[in-house]
Structures are given as C-alpha cells and as structure tokens.
N, C-alpha and C positions, 0 to 999 in steps of 0.2 A: 221755319222750314224753307222759306224763300232765301234768306240770307245764307243758309248752308248749302243751297243748291239742290235740295231734295225735291222741290216742286218748281215749276215755271209756269207763268201765265200763258194761256193759249187764247184767251179772250179777256180783255181788260175793260169790259163794259161797266165801269164803276157807276155810271149814271143809271144803269139798270142792273143791280146786283144779281137779280134772278138769272141773268144771262152770263155773268162772269164765270170763268172756268180756269182751273189749273190742272196740269198734268204732272205725274210723277216722273222724275228723271231716272236714268239708270242708277245713279248714285243713291237717290231716294228709295228706289225699289230694293236695293240691297239693304239699306238701313231699316226699312219697314219690315223686310223679311226677317231680320234679326229679332224684331218684336213679335213675329208670328203673323204678320199681316200679308196675305197672299194677294198682291197687286194684280196678278194675272187673272185671278178669279173675280176680282172687282171689275176689271176691264170687260170680262165676259158678260157682265150684267148690262152692258151698253149704257150705263149711267155715267155721267161725268164723275171724275174722281173727287173733285172738290170745287167749291165755289166760294165767293166772297159773301159774307153775311154780317150784318151789323148786330152786335150784341146790345140790345136796348138797355140792359141794366148797367153796363159799363161804358156804353157809347163808344165802343172800339170795335173795329172789324175782327172777325175770326173766320175760320174755315168751316164749311159744312160739306156734306157729301156722303158718298158710299160708306157702308160699314164693313 
C-alpha cells in the first residue's frame, strides 16, 4: 500500500509501534472505495486508520487499524 501511494506515514515512531500511524491518500481512498471500504466512515470514528504492527509469527511488520 505504501509503494503504490495508497497510504502515507503521518507518524513514523517505529521505536514505539503503538504510536505509529498512516493515513489514506486520495488515491488510496479511491482504491479502497472500489473494494467497498468507506474511508470517510472510518475517519468519523476518530481512530487512526492504520498503524505499524509486528507480526510475531512471521517477524515482519504489517498494518493494523480500523475496520
């Protein structure tokens, strides 16, 4: 999602993943809309859209966040 420009970091506190955050770009909002994801409704929840999270089974980062 990062490499395609669908999301961008707004806080890159990788030393504290609980505080890291990403926001959906206009391009990403359009693409997620095609999948039926209402980004506007997610923003209305006042939760961050996505954050950095370490997958302990694969030991690689992935995104977490609003549903």
